KOLKE-415077 format. One line per 4 residues: their letters; for each residue x, y, z of C-alpha. Coordinates in steps of 0.25 Angstrom, whole numbers. Example, Ala and Ser with C-alpha at 12.3 -4.5 7.8 and 13.67 -1.06 7.14 Angstrom:
residues 2
as) 49,-18,31 | 55,-4,29 .
//
This chain:
residues 307
mvpn) 266,306,415 | 272,293,420 | 277,289,434 | 289,296,439 .
vank) 288,306,427 | 282,317,436 | 294,317,446 | 303,319,434 .
lnfa) 295,330,427 | 288,339,437 | 300,347,442 | 297,355,429 .
skll) 282,357,432 | 282,367,444 | 288,380,438 | 283,379,424 .
laav) 282,391,416 | 269,391,410 | 273,396,396 | 259,395,391 .
smap) 250,407,387 | 237,405,394 | 226,407,385 | 216,417,389 .
fvfg) 204,408,389 | 200,395,396 | 190,385,391 | 185,372,396 .
lvna) 184,369,411 | 185,384,415 | 173,382,425 | 175,368,428 .
pqvr) 171,364,443 | 181,361,453 | 185,346,453 | 194,338,462 .
aqsp) 207,335,455 | 205,324,445 | 211,319,432 | 206,322,418 .
qttg) 204,307,416 | 195,306,429 | 180,303,426 | 174,305,439 .
aplp) 180,293,446 | 188,296,459 | 203,298,457 | 212,287,462 .
sfev) 220,291,475 | 232,287,483 | 230,278,495 | 239,287,503 .
asik) 246,301,501 | 255,309,510 | 256,324,507 | 266,332,515 .
pnrs) 271,347,512 | 285,347,507 | 294,356,515 | 307,353,509 .
gdnh) 309,367,505 | 314,363,491 | 307,363,477 | 310,349,474 .
ffis) 298,340,470 | 296,326,465 | 284,318,461 | 283,303,458 .
fqpg) 272,294,452 | 273,280,455 | 263,269,454 | 254,271,466 .
rfta) 262,282,472 | 264,297,470 | 275,305,477 | 278,320,477 .
tgat) 289,328,484 | 288,343,485 | 277,344,475 | 267,356,475 .
trfl) 252,355,474 | 253,361,460 | 263,351,455 | 255,339,461 .
ieda) 243,345,453 | 251,346,440 | 256,332,442 | 243,325,446 .
ynvk) 236,331,434 | 248,330,424 | 247,345,421 | 258,356,420 .
dfqv) 260,368,429 | 253,377,419 | 241,369,419 | 238,371,434 .
sggp) 231,384,438 | 226,389,452 | 228,385,466 | 235,392,478 .
swin) 249,395,478 | 254,384,487 | 251,374,477 | 264,379,470 .
sery) 273,380,482 | 269,370,493 | 275,356,491 | 271,342,495 .
dida) 276,328,497 | 266,318,493 | 267,302,494 | 254,296,489 .
keed) 252,281,487 | 242,272,480 | 237,259,487 | 246,247,484 .
slve) 236,239,477 | 235,250,466 | 250,252,464 | 251,239,456 .
elqk) 240,243,447 | 246,257,444 | 259,250,441 | 253,243,429 .
lppd) 248,256,423 | 257,263,412 | 265,274,418 | 257,285,413 .
qrae) 244,279,419 | 251,276,432 | 255,291,433 | 241,295,429 .
qirl) 235,286,441 | 245,293,450 | 241,307,445 | 226,304,448 .
rvqs) 230,300,462 | 237,313,464 | 225,320,459 | 217,313,469 .
llad) 227,317,480 | 227,332,476 | 212,332,477 | 211,325,490 .
rfkl) 223,331,498 | 225,344,491 | 210,346,488 | 213,350,474 .
tlhr) 202,354,465 | 204,359,451 | 197,361,437 | 202,361,423 .
etke) 203,372,413 | 208,372,399 | 216,383,392 | 221,384,378 .
lpvy) 236,385,379 | 249,384,371 | 253,369,371 | 264,361,365 .
alvi) 261,349,356 | 272,338,357 | 273,332,343 | 283,323,336 .
akng) 294,331,329 | 297,330,314 | 307,318,314 | 299,310,324 .
pklq) 300,307,339 | 314,303,345 | 308,297,358 | 313,283,362 .
eaks) 301,274,365 | 303,267,378 | 304,252,377 | 295,243,386 .
gdty) 302,238,398 | 313,248,398 | 320,248,412 | 329,261,410 .
pngm) 340,255,419 | 348,268,418 | 336,277,418 | 328,286,427 .
kgld) 324,280,440 | 311,282,448 | 308,282,462 | 309,267,463 .
grah) 324,268,459 | 322,262,445 | 323,267,431 | 310,264,423 .
agmm) 301,269,412 | 291,281,414 | 301,291,420 | 305,305,416 .
rmgr) 317,313,421 | 318,328,419 | 331,337,421 | 335,351,417 .
gqlt) 331,351,402 | 331,336,402 | 320,325,401 | 322,310,401 .
gqai) 310,300,400 | 309,285,401 | 297,278,395 | 289,291,395 .
plas) 276,294,388 | 276,307,380 | 265,312,389 | 276,313,400 .
lvhm) 285,321,391 | 274,330,387 | 271,333,401 | 285,337,404 .
lsqq) 286,346,392 | 273,353,396 | 280,355,410 | 293,361,403 .
lgrt) 285,370,393 | 274,375,402 | 264,371,391 | 256,359,388 .
vldk) 262,349,379 | 253,340,371 | 258,326,366 | 255,325,351 .
tglk) 266,315,348 | 257,303,347 | 269,295,354 | 263,285,364 .
gnyd) 275,278,370 | 284,280,381 | 298,286,378 | 312,287,383 .
falq) 318,301,380 | 328,311,385 | 326,326,382 | 336,337,384 .
wtpd) 334,352,382 | 338,366,387 | 328,371,397 | 322,385,393 .
qsqp) 329,395,403 | 317,403,403 | 309,392,410 | 308,391,425 .
amlm) 320,382,430 | 311,370,434 | 306,369,419 | 321,367,416 .
gpeg) 322,356,426 | 327,355,440 | 341,354,443 | 349,348,455 .
gkpg) 344,334,454 | 331,336,461 | 321,325,461 | 316,321,447 .
tdna) 326,328,439 | 338,324,431 | 352,328,436 | 358,328,422 .
pppe) 365,341,418 | 356,352,412 | 356,352,397 | 365,362,389 .
ssgp) 359,376,387 | 361,375,372 | 352,362,371 | 339,362,364 .
slft) 326,368,370 | 315,358,375 | 307,360,361 | 320,357,353 .
aiqe) 324,345,362 | 310,338,361 | 311,339,346 | 326,335,344 .
qlgl) 326,324,356 | 312,319,356 | 308,321,342 | 295,328,347 .
kles) 291,343,345 | 283,353,353 | 273,361,345 | 266,373,351 .
qkgp) 251,373,351 | 238,377,359 | 229,368,366 | 220,366,378 .
veil) 227,365,391 | 220,360,404 | 223,368,416 | 220,363,430 .
vidh) 214,374,439 | 216,372,454 | 203,375,461 | 206,371,475 .
vekp) 218,365,482 | 223,363,497 | 236,360,504 | 235,345,508 .
sen) 236,341,522 | 249,335,526 | 250,320,529 .
//
């Protein structure tokens, strides 16, 4: 996921209906030792961390939440601990197991910053690498302030493979240097590449890699989606579908102009399903398969001290 993508997508991630049939056996790291929260790419070196981080309980009384990745800065408003874990590890709701009940209900406001000398270096990285560097710092924050420890297990679960449809992809590859003068605006008030906006049955992307689309589809479908398209570029696209009424409301997209949502009217009830829309509008296709899915199991977590 690229900067400012999480704040557009993650409204859908908290009330996911895990529509997967959990396999009765577990293999792999079933008896793995407890470890501090760490990225799969970590090879023993300490995780990078923010220079300063403020964490305060959110007592607004509403369920609005907002997350933003920017070079050298991570902000969250009204985010649950479970949500922070999902975002830091780039996993879906159904991939997090265990933990006390408060991780799903108590919300926090976080403002974490990197030292100025490193911000310029982060800005030179491609968007997906910048986002990953911020994620590693959030993982470090969870380990330090929330005392998070976890281990990984692997389960054989139903998955979807995203492939190219029969007549080829319909995605528009983003042009280098696009300024998007009429596009979505980030927290800096400017419209630029690397952003995604989600509304009720609608998704718009500006210079977005397929990995970000795959992540969103996993959230929507409650099942891991694997990118098997072979498409490596960044793409502009607009996707519109009729949400499945059997899904929880937040899976269909928030309403009312809440942060990170699109205020456009909802799609027609007679419109296509998400599966059909992907094929007709993007030239891609979802195929049902089975495959190994990594599950994060929370071993220990504590409420952070307020500061």
